[in-house]
Residue frames relative to the residue before (quaternion, step in Angstrom):
aa qw qx qy qz dx dy dz
X 1.0000 0.0000 0.0000 0.0000 0.00 0.00 0.00
X 0.6586 0.5027 -0.3086 0.4672 3.58 0.94 -0.92
X 0.6267 0.5453 -0.3293 0.4488 3.56 1.05 -0.85
X 0.6633 0.5020 -0.2938 0.4709 3.57 0.96 -0.90
X 0.6236 0.5489 -0.3268 0.4506 3.56 1.05 -0.80
X 0.6651 0.4997 -0.3005 0.4664 3.60 0.97 -0.89
X 0.6286 0.5307 -0.3339 0.4600 3.57 1.05 -0.77
X 0.6579 0.5130 -0.3048 0.4595 3.57 0.97 -0.87
X 0.6317 0.5270 -0.3278 0.4645 3.56 1.09 -0.71
X 0.7180 0.4534 -0.2445 0.4682 3.57 1.00 -0.87
X 0.5124 0.7011 -0.4026 0.2896 3.57 1.15 -0.55
X 0.6611 0.4925 -0.3413 0.4516 3.68 0.81 -0.77
X 0.6405 0.5211 -0.3247 0.4613 3.58 1.04 -0.79
X 0.6613 0.5048 -0.3070 0.4622 3.58 0.94 -0.89
X 0.6586 0.5044 -0.3076 0.4660 3.56 0.96 -0.84
X 0.6365 0.5323 -0.3166 0.4597 3.57 1.04 -0.82
X 0.6453 0.5178 -0.3088 0.4691 3.58 0.99 -0.92
X 0.6596 0.5132 -0.3019 0.4587 3.57 0.94 -0.94
X 0.6516 0.5115 -0.3137 0.4641 3.60 0.97 -0.83
X 0.6399 0.5233 -0.3190 0.4636 3.58 1.01 -0.81
X 0.6451 0.5165 -0.3173 0.4651 3.57 0.96 -0.87
X 0.6656 0.5032 -0.3036 0.4600 3.57 0.90 -0.90
X 0.6517 0.5162 -0.3117 0.4600 3.56 0.99 -0.83
X 0.6701 0.4942 -0.3000 0.4655 3.60 0.93 -0.90
X 0.6481 0.5050 -0.3203 0.4716 3.58 0.99 -0.81
X 0.6302 0.5329 -0.3313 0.4573 3.58 1.01 -0.77
X 0.6387 0.5248 -0.3250 0.4594 3.59 0.98 -0.82
X 0.6469 0.5089 -0.3137 0.4735 3.58 1.01 -0.82
X 0.6653 0.5100 -0.3066 0.4508 3.59 0.90 -0.92
X 0.7072 0.4604 -0.2615 0.4686 3.58 1.02 -0.76
X 0.5237 0.6581 -0.4064 0.3570 3.59 1.23 -0.36
X 0.2446 -0.7584 0.5898 0.1308 3.55 -1.17 0.72
X 0.5731 0.6160 -0.3522 0.4099 3.59 1.32 0.17
X 0.0826 -0.7535 0.6507 0.0436 3.55 -1.05 0.90
X 0.1667 -0.7709 0.6062 0.1020 3.59 -0.97 0.85
X 0.1436 -0.7554 0.6361 0.0646 3.54 -0.97 1.00
X 0.1541 -0.7855 0.5939 0.0808 3.58 -0.82 0.98
X 0.3360 -0.7148 0.5795 0.2008 3.57 -0.77 1.06
X 0.4192 -0.7542 0.4483 0.2334 3.56 -0.45 1.22
X 0.8339 0.1665 -0.1627 0.5004 3.54 -1.16 0.81
X 0.3941 -0.7200 0.5256 0.2236 3.61 -1.10 -0.47
X 0.4711 -0.6611 0.5136 0.2780 3.54 -1.33 0.27
X 0.2273 -0.7646 0.5915 0.1174 3.56 -0.87 1.03
X 0.5301 -0.6785 0.3949 0.3205 3.64 -0.79 0.93
X 0.7560 0.3508 -0.2098 0.5113 3.60 1.12 -0.54
X 0.7800 0.3515 -0.1729 0.4880 3.59 1.01 -0.81
X 0.4963 -0.6712 0.4276 0.3469 3.59 1.26 0.02
X 0.8152 -0.2351 0.1821 0.4969 3.55 -1.20 -0.57
X 0.2499 -0.8065 0.5279 0.0919 3.54 -0.98 0.91
X 0.4982 0.6347 -0.4470 0.3862 3.57 1.03 0.75
X 0.7556 -0.3012 0.2756 0.5123 3.54 -1.26 -0.46
X 0.0251 -0.8086 0.5878 -0.0029 3.55 -1.13 0.61
X 0.6035 -0.5276 0.4447 0.3996 3.53 -1.31 0.30
X 0.5786 -0.6328 0.3812 0.3457 3.63 -0.95 0.81
X 0.7723 -0.0929 0.0564 0.6259 3.60 1.12 -0.65
X 0.6889 -0.5243 0.3334 0.3733 3.58 -1.29 -0.08
X 0.3815 0.7756 -0.4570 0.2100 3.61 1.25 -0.10
X 0.8175 0.1924 -0.0674 0.5387 3.57 0.88 -0.96
X 0.7583 -0.2649 0.1695 0.5711 3.55 1.19 0.42
X 0.2574 -0.7655 0.5755 0.1287 3.55 -0.93 0.93
X 0.1722 0.8120 -0.5246 0.1891 3.58 0.07 1.32
X 0.0405 -0.7465 0.6635 0.0299 3.55 -1.08 0.85
X 0.5357 -0.7127 0.3386 0.3007 3.57 -0.70 1.10
X 0.6351 0.5204 -0.3475 0.4529 3.62 0.97 -0.73
X 0.6765 0.4767 -0.2889 0.4813 3.59 0.88 -0.94
X 0.5958 0.5736 -0.3480 0.4415 3.58 1.07 -0.79
X 0.7458 0.4177 -0.2469 0.4565 3.57 0.73 -1.01
X 0.5265 0.5621 -0.4310 0.4702 3.61 1.18 -0.26
X 0.6906 0.4888 -0.2853 0.4502 3.58 0.93 -0.85
X 0.8455 0.2807 -0.0801 0.4472 3.55 0.85 -0.96
X 0.4680 0.6841 -0.4608 0.3173 3.66 1.15 -0.19
X 0.5854 0.5930 -0.3654 0.4149 3.58 1.12 -0.60
X 0.6206 0.5310 -0.3423 0.4645 3.58 1.11 -0.64
X 0.6151 0.5212 -0.3324 0.4895 3.57 1.10 -0.71
X 0.6673 0.5219 -0.2970 0.4406 3.56 0.88 -1.00
X 0.6759 0.5095 -0.3164 0.4283 3.60 0.88 -0.84
X 0.5914 0.5436 -0.3675 0.4687 3.60 1.10 -0.61
X 0.6612 0.5092 -0.2923 0.4670 3.57 0.97 -0.91
X 0.6979 0.4821 -0.2751 0.4526 3.58 0.88 -0.95
X 0.6269 0.5347 -0.3425 0.4515 3.60 1.04 -0.69
X 0.6618 0.4970 -0.2995 0.4746 3.57 1.20 -0.53
X 0.6367 -0.5812 0.3098 0.4009 3.58 1.29 0.13
X 0.5868 0.5533 -0.3770 0.4554 3.58 1.26 0.27
X 0.4389 -0.6424 0.5464 0.3100 3.57 -1.32 0.20
X 0.0953 -0.7991 0.5917 0.0470 3.57 -1.03 0.74
X 0.0740 -0.7815 0.6193 0.0149 3.55 -0.94 0.96
X 0.2035 -0.7781 0.5881 0.0857 3.52 -0.92 1.01
X 0.0002 -0.8009 0.5988 -0.0048 3.58 -0.95 0.84
X 0.0937 -0.7506 0.6481 0.0889 3.53 -1.39 0.20
X 0.4921 -0.6966 0.4290 0.2973 3.58 -0.90 0.83
X 0.6462 0.5373 -0.3169 0.4396 3.59 1.22 -0.35
X 0.6006 -0.5264 0.4510 0.3984 3.52 -1.27 -0.59
X 0.7091 -0.4246 0.3282 0.4573 3.57 -1.29 0.20
X 0.4922 -0.6753 0.4518 0.3124 3.65 -0.79 0.94
X 0.4474 -0.6678 0.5232 0.2832 3.54 -1.18 0.60
X 0.5235 0.5969 -0.4152 0.4442 3.57 1.25 -0.32
X 0.4797 -0.7262 0.4112 0.2708 3.57 -0.58 1.19
X 0.6788 0.4943 -0.3045 0.4496 3.60 0.85 -0.91
X 0.6647 0.4908 -0.3064 0.4726 3.57 0.94 -0.87
X 0.6318 0.5302 -0.3291 0.4597 3.59 1.03 -0.78
X 0.6391 0.5255 -0.3246 0.4584 3.60 0.98 -0.82
X 0.6494 0.5041 -0.3126 0.4759 3.56 0.99 -0.86
X 0.6499 0.5323 -0.3175 0.4398 3.58 0.91 -0.95
X 0.6670 0.4896 -0.2964 0.4771 3.57 0.95 -0.87
X 0.6458 0.5311 -0.3104 0.4523 3.57 0.97 -0.91
X 0.7414 0.4070 -0.2136 0.4890 3.58 0.96 -0.92
X 0.4469 -0.7236 0.4342 0.2969 3.59 1.27 -0.01
X 0.1958 0.8026 -0.5399 0.1614 3.59 1.05 0.71
X 0.2910 -0.7358 0.5875 0.1698 3.56 -0.92 0.96
X 0.1760 -0.7875 0.5851 0.0814 3.58 -0.65 1.13
X 0.3808 -0.7568 0.4930 0.1977 3.53 -0.59 1.21
X 0.2179 -0.8106 0.5099 0.1880 3.60 1.24 -0.53
X 0.0380 0.8238 -0.5585 0.0896 3.55 0.87 1.02
X 0.5133 -0.6828 0.4139 0.3146 3.64 -0.68 1.02
X 0.7730 0.0344 -0.0014 0.6335 3.59 0.99 -0.92
X 0.3020 -0.8265 0.4361 0.1884 3.60 0.09 1.25
X 0.7121 0.4337 -0.2663 0.4836 3.61 1.13 -0.52
X 0.5299 0.6352 -0.4128 0.3812 3.60 1.25 0.01
X 0.4984 -0.6356 0.5034 0.3070 3.55 -1.30 0.42
X 0.0657 -0.7994 0.5972 0.0009 3.56 -0.85 1.02
X 0.4836 -0.6806 0.4910 0.2487 3.52 -1.28 0.54
X 0.4856 -0.6279 0.5193 0.3166 3.55 -1.15 0.64
X 0.3605 -0.7328 0.5302 0.2278 3.58 -0.84 0.93
X 0.6467 0.5111 -0.3098 0.4740 3.56 1.23 -0.42
X 0.7846 0.0854 -0.0108 0.6140 3.57 1.10 -0.74
X 0.2255 -0.8706 0.4174 0.1301 3.59 0.44 1.27
X 0.6114 0.5387 -0.3742 0.4427 3.62 1.15 -0.29
X 0.6271 0.5136 -0.3379 0.4783 3.61 1.26 -0.12
X 0.0292 0.8038 -0.5891 0.0773 3.56 -0.78 1.07
X 0.1961 0.7785 -0.5790 0.1421 3.58 -1.02 0.78
X 0.5508 -0.5103 0.5224 0.4041 3.52 -1.36 0.23
X 0.7965 0.2799 -0.2036 0.4958 3.59 -0.89 0.83
X 0.4112 0.7455 -0.4566 0.2581 3.59 1.25 0.04
X 0.5956 0.5915 -0.3806 0.3881 3.61 1.09 -0.58
X 0.5847 0.5419 -0.3718 0.4756 3.59 1.18 -0.46
X 0.6523 0.5042 -0.3104 0.4732 3.55 1.03 -0.78
X 0.5839 0.5541 -0.3693 0.4643 3.59 1.08 -0.66
X 0.6561 0.4978 -0.3029 0.4795 3.58 0.91 -0.95
X 0.6650 0.5239 -0.3141 0.4298 3.58 0.85 -0.99
X 0.7033 0.4596 -0.2815 0.4635 3.60 0.83 -0.92
X 0.5645 0.5849 -0.3832 0.4386 3.60 1.18 -0.47
X 0.6583 0.5288 -0.3051 0.4404 3.60 1.15 -0.60
X 0.3161 -0.7634 0.4940 0.2707 3.60 1.33 -0.15
X 0.1328 0.8697 -0.4654 0.0968 3.56 0.82 1.03
X 0.5189 -0.5843 0.5238 0.3392 3.50 -1.42 0.22
X 0.7867 -0.0631 0.0692 0.6102 3.57 1.20 -0.61
X 0.1631 -0.7420 0.6395 0.1177 3.53 -1.30 0.50
X 0.0410 -0.7946 0.6058 0.0016 3.57 -0.86 0.98
X 0.2428 -0.7641 0.5891 0.1010 3.53 -0.78 1.16
X 0.2592 -0.8071 0.5192 0.1083 3.57 -0.51 1.25
X 0.1355 0.7942 -0.5696 0.1622 3.55 -0.41 1.27
X 0.1791 -0.6959 0.6658 0.2010 3.51 -1.46 -0.01
X 0.4145 -0.7024 0.5178 0.2584 3.55 -1.00 0.76
X 0.0237 0.7658 -0.6426 -0.0018 3.56 -1.27 0.43
X 0.1945 -0.8588 0.4675 0.0787 3.53 -0.01 1.34
X 0.8146 0.1295 -0.0222 0.5649 3.58 1.15 -0.42
X 0.4856 -0.6497 0.4960 0.3099 3.57 -1.25 0.33
X 0.6931 0.3605 -0.2949 0.5502 3.61 1.25 0.25
X 0.6301 -0.5661 0.3819 0.3696 3.54 -1.25 0.48
X 0.1820 0.7486 -0.6215 0.1421 3.56 -0.85 1.04
X 0.4243 -0.6984 0.5141 0.2605 3.56 -1.10 0.69
X 0.0177 0.7608 -0.6457 0.0624 3.54 -0.57 1.27
X 0.1243 -0.8368 0.5320 0.0357 3.56 -0.89 0.88
X 0.6154 0.5740 -0.3503 0.4111 3.62 1.21 -0.07
X 0.0512 0.8115 -0.5745 0.0932 3.55 0.58 1.17
X 0.0672 -0.8144 0.5764 0.0062 3.56 -1.17 0.54
X 0.3336 -0.6416 0.6378 0.2650 3.48 -1.42 0.27
X 0.1941 -0.7646 0.6057 0.1036 3.58 -0.70 1.10
X 0.0335 0.8235 -0.5627 0.0638 3.57 -0.82 0.92
X 0.4834 -0.5958 0.5298 0.3616 3.54 -1.33 0.13
X 0.7066 -0.4571 0.3046 0.4461 3.59 -1.24 0.17
X 0.6412 0.5204 -0.3235 0.4620 3.58 1.01 -0.81
X 0.7376 0.4381 -0.2201 0.4643 3.57 1.14 -0.62
X 0.2895 0.7855 -0.5095 0.1988 3.60 1.19 0.31
X 0.6914 0.4614 -0.2876 0.4756 3.60 0.85 -0.91
X 0.5900 0.5470 -0.3572 0.4744 3.59 1.14 -0.61
X 0.6593 0.5078 -0.3027 0.4646 3.59 0.92 -0.91
X 0.6563 0.5090 -0.3083 0.4637 3.57 0.96 -0.86
X 0.6513 0.5148 -0.3165 0.4590 3.59 1.00 -0.81
X 0.6487 0.5053 -0.3133 0.4752 3.59 1.00 -0.81
X 0.6699 0.5017 -0.3021 0.4564 3.58 0.89 -0.93
X 0.6279 0.5532 -0.3429 0.4267 3.59 0.99 -0.80
X 0.6821 0.4741 -0.2934 0.4731 3.59 0.89 -0.91
X 0.6424 0.5182 -0.3289 0.4588 3.60 0.96 -0.82
X 0.6665 0.5025 -0.3061 0.4579 3.59 0.90 -0.89
X 0.7214 0.4669 -0.2452 0.4488 3.57 0.97 -0.89
X 0.8283 0.2784 -0.1062 0.4745 3.59 0.90 -0.89
X 0.7505 0.3793 -0.2134 0.4973 3.62 1.16 -0.39
X 0.7220 0.4317 -0.2588 0.4748 3.60 0.67 -1.05
X 0.8863 0.0763 -0.0513 0.4539 3.52 -1.31 0.64
X 0.8233 0.1788 -0.1115 0.5270 3.64 -0.14 -1.20
X 0.6282 0.5258 -0.3300 0.4692 3.57 1.24 -0.40
X 0.6624 -0.5539 0.2814 0.4187 3.57 1.28 -0.04
X 0.6822 0.4277 -0.3036 0.5094 3.62 1.18 -0.27
X 0.3780 -0.7640 0.4664 0.2363 3.62 -0.28 1.20
X 0.0713 0.7961 -0.5974 0.0654 3.56 -0.85 1.03
X 0.4570 -0.7481 0.4026 0.2636 3.53 1.32 0.49
X 0.6978 -0.5150 0.2658 0.4211 3.55 1.01 0.85
X 0.5324 0.6164 -0.4164 0.4040 3.59 1.26 0.11
X 0.3237 -0.7817 0.4938 0.2010 3.64 -0.50 1.09
X 0.5746 -0.5456 0.4758 0.3819 3.53 -1.30 0.34
X 0.3042 -0.7771 0.5267 0.1614 3.58 -0.78 1.01
X 0.2534 -0.7093 0.6259 0.2024 3.54 -1.37 0.11
X 0.0159 -0.8198 0.5694 -0.0593 3.56 -0.57 1.20
X 0.3056 -0.7276 0.5849 0.1875 3.56 -0.82 1.02
X 0.0841 -0.7953 0.6003 0.0085 3.56 -0.73 1.10
X 0.1023 0.8107 -0.5677 0.0999 3.56 -0.53 1.17
X 0.5200 0.5930 -0.4306 0.4388 3.56 1.26 0.37
X 0.3653 -0.7807 0.4675 0.1960 3.57 -0.36 1.24
X 0.5957 0.5754 -0.3713 0.4196 3.59 1.20 -0.30
X 0.6891 0.4679 -0.2735 0.4811 3.57 1.23 -0.36
X 0.8467 -0.2200 0.1296 0.4667 3.55 -0.47 1.23
X 0.8493 -0.1291 0.1251 0.4963 3.54 -0.70 -1.13
X 0.2426 0.8241 -0.4932 0.1368 3.58 1.22 0.25
X 0.7475 0.4015 -0.2437 0.4696 3.59 0.78 -0.91
X 0.5065 0.5543 -0.4648 0.4692 3.63 1.17 -0.09
X 0.6966 0.4834 -0.2715 0.4554 3.51 0.84 -1.06
X 0.6508 0.5215 -0.3201 0.4495 3.58 0.99 -0.78
X 0.6269 0.5252 -0.3404 0.4640 3.60 1.01 -0.77
X 0.6434 0.4954 -0.3187 0.4889 3.58 1.01 -0.80
X 0.6459 0.5450 -0.3259 0.4237 3.57 0.92 -0.90
X 0.6930 0.4819 -0.2773 0.4590 3.55 1.00 -0.85
X 0.6485 0.4111 -0.3240 0.5527 3.57 1.36 0.00
X 0.4593 -0.7111 0.4081 0.3419 3.57 1.38 0.20
X 0.4458 0.6719 -0.4559 0.3766 3.56 1.16 0.72
X 0.4022 -0.6946 0.5371 0.2595 3.64 -0.73 0.97
X 0.0395 0.8013 -0.5934 0.0649 3.58 -0.88 0.94
X 0.0198 -0.8026 0.5958 -0.0214 3.55 -1.10 0.73
X 0.2442 -0.7246 0.6261 0.1529 3.54 -1.27 0.58
X 0.2943 -0.7578 0.5547 0.1773 3.60 -0.79 0.99
X 0.1244 0.7632 -0.6224 0.1211 3.56 -0.59 1.21
X 0.2803 0.8256 -0.4452 0.2037 3.54 1.10 0.80
X 0.7586 0.2826 -0.1771 0.5597 3.60 1.21 -0.30
X 0.2926 -0.7640 0.5572 0.1423 3.55 -1.05 0.86
X 0.3468 -0.7490 0.5280 0.2000 3.58 -0.70 1.06
X 0.6473 0.4837 -0.3239 0.4922 3.60 1.25 -0.22
X 0.5609 0.5519 -0.3897 0.4785 3.58 1.32 0.11
X 0.4093 -0.7501 0.4490 0.2613 3.64 -0.40 1.14
X 0.6430 0.5270 -0.3308 0.4465 3.60 1.07 -0.70
X 0.6521 0.4922 -0.3086 0.4871 3.56 1.03 -0.76
X 0.6591 0.5226 -0.3096 0.4435 3.57 0.94 -0.91
X 0.6447 0.5137 -0.3252 0.4634 3.58 0.96 -0.83
X 0.6419 0.5185 -0.3188 0.4663 3.59 1.02 -0.78
X 0.7347 0.4314 -0.2401 0.4653 3.59 0.74 -1.07
X 0.5947 0.5968 -0.3549 0.4051 3.58 1.21 -0.45
X 0.6331 0.4869 -0.3321 0.5019 3.58 1.29 -0.17
X 0.5614 -0.6679 0.3793 0.3080 3.55 -0.69 1.16
X 0.6938 0.4850 -0.2993 0.4402 3.57 0.80 -0.99
X 0.6559 0.5012 -0.3112 0.4709 3.59 1.09 -0.66
X 0.6129 0.5422 -0.3441 0.4603 3.57 1.06 -0.74
X 0.6465 0.5035 -0.3099 0.4821 3.58 1.01 -0.83
X 0.6405 0.5267 -0.3249 0.4548 3.59 0.94 -0.87
X 0.6647 0.4970 -0.3148 0.4605 3.59 0.91 -0.84
X 0.6514 0.5081 -0.3156 0.4669 3.60 0.92 -0.90
X 0.6691 0.4872 -0.2988 0.4750 3.58 0.98 -0.82
X 0.5921 0.5670 -0.3642 0.4419 3.60 1.09 -0.63
X 0.6158 0.5259 -0.3401 0.4780 3.58 1.04 -0.76
X 0.6486 0.5234 -0.3085 0.4584 3.58 0.98 -0.85
X 0.6656 0.4983 -0.3054 0.4640 3.57 0.92 -0.90
X 0.6297 0.5354 -0.3372 0.4507 3.59 1.01 -0.74
X 0.6492 0.5110 -0.3081 0.4717 3.57 1.00 -0.86
X 0.6711 0.4977 -0.2988 0.4612 3.58 0.90 -0.94
X 0.6300 0.5322 -0.3384 0.4531 3.60 0.96 -0.81
X 0.6446 0.5121 -0.3181 0.4701 3.55 1.02 -0.81
X 0.6805 0.5009 -0.3024 0.4411 3.59 0.81 -1.00
X 0.6724 0.5032 -0.3018 0.4512 3.61 0.94 -0.81
X 0.6996 0.4742 -0.2644 0.4645 3.57 1.14 -0.64
X 0.4285 0.7252 -0.4631 0.2757 3.63 1.22 -0.15
C-alpha cells in the first residue's frame, strides 16, 4: 500500500517530465535551423589552432582555417534544401585578410570567447563543462534541428596512415551520424577518390564528458538536439591530406557533410 501511495505521489512529476521531453523533442523536429561550428579558433599570431598536417609535403592544411574556407559550401547545400544555416566559431574574426573576408561574406558568428582554451559552463545545462562550450551555448540559443561541429582528426605530429575515421555523436544524433557516415562512405572514401583501404567511416556515440567534446554533445543531448563531430579525415594521413589539398576535393567533402545533414533532416 505504501509503495502504491509513493507511486501515485510521483506520477504527476513523471507525467510532467514526459510532457516536457515530448514538447522539447517536437520543437527540435519542427526546427528549420542547422548550426555549424568551425572547430577550434584562429590566433592572431599563430594562425589556426586546430589539428594540422605535420609538414607541407602532402598539403599544408589546418582544420580551423580549412573550415573557414569551406563551411560556406556545407551551408549552401543545407540552405538550397530549404533550411536555415548559421555558422559560428568560438574565437574572434581572423586577422588573415582572406579568411576574414570569407567569414564576413558567410556571416560567421564569432563568439569571442575570452580564453578560447579555457573550460566554460553550459548556460542551458550548468553541470556540463567543456572547452568550446560557448559555441554550444550560441548553438542552443538558435533552437536548432541539429548542430554539427566541423573538425578533422590528427592522431600524430608525423605522417601515418590512419583509416578509422568516425562521426562522433550524442544519442539524439545517432541517425544524424549514420546519415553523415553514409554519404562519406559513398561519395568520399575509396571509390569517391580518398583512399581509405576499404575501412568505412564509423559512428560512435560519445557521452563521456571527460573525452574531448563529450560535454558539448551531452549539453545538446539534454536539450534533445542531435549533434555530431566530424572526425572522418586525418590530416596526418598523407593520402587524406593529398585528397583534401585539392580545391575541388575540399569542396566535395564540405558539400558531402551538407548532403548528410540534409538527408537526415528529410528523413526525420
